[in-house]
C-alpha positions in Angstrom: 63.2 26.4 65.2 61.2 23.2 64.7 60.6 22.0 61.2 56.8 22.8 61.2 57.5 26.4 62.3 60.2 26.7 59.7 57.9 25.3 57.0 55.2 27.8 57.9 57.6 30.8 58.1 59.0 30.0 54.7 55.6 30.6 53.2 53.8 29.0 50.3 55.9 30.5 47.5 59.2 29.2 48.9 57.7 25.8 49.8 56.2 25.5 46.3 59.6 26.3 44.8 61.2 23.6 47.0 58.5 21.1 46.1 58.9 21.9 42.4 62.6 20.8 42.6 61.6 17.3 43.9 61.0 14.4 41.6 58.0 12.1 42.0 60.2 9.4 43.6 61.6 12.0 46.1 58.1 13.1 47.0 57.0 9.6 47.6 60.0 9.1 49.8 59.1 12.3 51.7 55.6 11.1 52.3 56.7 7.7 53.5 59.3 9.3 55.9 56.5 11.6 57.2 54.3 8.5 57.7 51.8 9.7 55.2 50.3 7.6 52.5 51.2 8.1 48.9 48.0 6.9 47.3 46.1 9.2 44.9 42.6 9.1 43.5 42.2 7.1 40.3 41.4 10.3 38.5 44.9 11.6 39.2 46.4 9.7 36.3 49.0 12.3 35.2 52.2 13.1 37.0 51.0 16.7 37.3 47.7 15.6 39.0 49.6 13.2 41.4 52.0 16.0 42.3 49.1 18.3 43.0 47.4 15.8 45.3 50.7 15.1 47.1 51.4 18.9 47.5 48.0 19.5 49.0 48.4 16.5 51.3 51.8 17.7 52.5 50.6 21.2 53.2 47.5 19.9 55.1 49.6 17.4 57.2 52.2 20.0 58.1 50.2 23.2 58.5 47.0 21.8 59.9 48.1 18.7 61.6 51.6 19.8 62.7 53.4 16.7 61.3 57.0 17.4 62.3 58.3 14.2 60.6 56.8 15.3 57.3 58.0 18.9 57.6 61.5 17.6 58.4 61.4 15.1 55.5 60.5 17.5 52.8 63.0 20.2 53.9 65.8 17.6 54.3 65.0 15.9 50.9 65.1 19.3 49.2 68.3 20.2 50.9 70.2 16.9 50.5 69.0 16.1 47.0 69.4 19.5 45.4 71.5 21.8 47.6 74.4 19.7 48.8 76.9 22.3 47.6 75.7 24.7 50.3 76.3 22.1 53.0 79.8 21.4 51.6 80.5 25.2 51.6 79.5 25.6 55.2 81.4 22.5 56.5 84.5 23.4 54.5 84.4 26.9 55.9 84.2 25.5 59.4 86.9 22.9 58.6 84.6 20.0 59.6 85.3 16.6 58.1 82.5 15.4 55.9 81.5 13.3 52.9 79.7 15.3 50.3 78.2 17.6 53.0 77.3 14.8 55.5 79.0 14.4 58.8 78.5 12.6 62.1 80.4 15.3 64.0 78.3 17.4 66.4 80.2 20.5 65.3 77.7 23.0 66.6 78.8 21.8 70.1 82.5 22.1 69.3 82.6 25.3 67.3 82.3 28.7 68.8 79.0 30.6 68.1 81.0 33.3 66.4 82.6 30.8 64.1 79.1 29.4 63.2 77.8 32.9 62.5 80.8 33.6 60.3 79.9 30.5 58.4 76.4 31.8 58.0 77.7 35.1 56.7 79.9 33.2 54.1 76.7 31.3 53.0 74.7 34.4 52.8 77.3 35.9 50.4 76.9 33.0 48.0 73.3 31.6 48.3 69.8 32.9 48.5 68.9 34.0 52.1 65.9 31.6 52.4 68.0 28.7 51.4 70.6 29.5 54.0 68.0 30.0 56.7 66.4 26.7 55.8 69.7 24.9 56.1 71.1 26.4 59.2 67.7 26.3 61.1 67.3 22.6 60.3 70.9 22.1 61.3 70.3 23.9 64.6 67.2 21.7 65.2 69.1 18.5 64.4 72.1 19.5 66.5 70.1 21.0 69.3 71.7 24.4 69.3 70.1 27.8 69.7 72.8 29.8 67.9 71.0 30.0 64.5 67.6 30.9 66.1 69.4 33.8 67.8 71.1 35.1 64.6 69.1 38.0 63.1 70.6 37.5 59.6 69.2 34.0 59.5 65.8 35.2 60.5 65.9 37.9 57.9 66.4 35.1 55.4 62.9 33.9 56.4 61.5 37.3 55.6 61.4 38.8 59.1 62.0 42.5 59.3 64.9 43.7 61.4 62.5 44.6 64.3 60.7 41.2 64.0 64.0 39.3 64.0 65.2 41.3 67.0 62.0 40.5 68.9 62.2 36.8 67.9 65.8 36.6 69.2 64.9 38.4 72.4 61.9 36.0 73.0 64.0 33.0 72.1 66.8 34.0 74.5 64.3 34.6 77.3 62.8 31.1 76.7 66.0 29.1 75.9 68.8 31.2 77.4 71.8 32.7 75.6 73.7 29.4 75.4 74.8 27.5 72.4 73.1 24.3 73.4 69.3 24.2 73.5 67.6 23.0 76.7 66.5 19.4 76.2 
């Protein structure tokens, strides 16, 4: 799932909560990574006003303009700055070498899909489902694998019903195959 689609499927409430965890410095970093300006009107002189302008700008750029870089930047910043423990839990479960949840290993290619799904189940037992879905779907996007897009429990974390998740998985398999590696 591409970052823009993930952002949209998470919905405003989850995105607002993710945004609320970010500091002003982190938000400016997100905007720059998404190639979006950080300027605010002179009337936005409080931190709250600046954050409101930036939040609306991010939403407009991602939802209306489809800015993949910005969607990826905000979700990654939220994940790396505030939810590293989840990454560490997943990588430790899979016995992947890492430094504080970061690795250069393309482990989605070397691990069996059943191992990856077992790791998802371990995360779902410990963390909120939408956090797990955000992490593993971003991971799948970055490591070019279809396994998480084809895992109904992950899609359920985004709020899809069982029937919606099953239909998504079926459509995804029809479009991308049942393999672990996504078509380039």
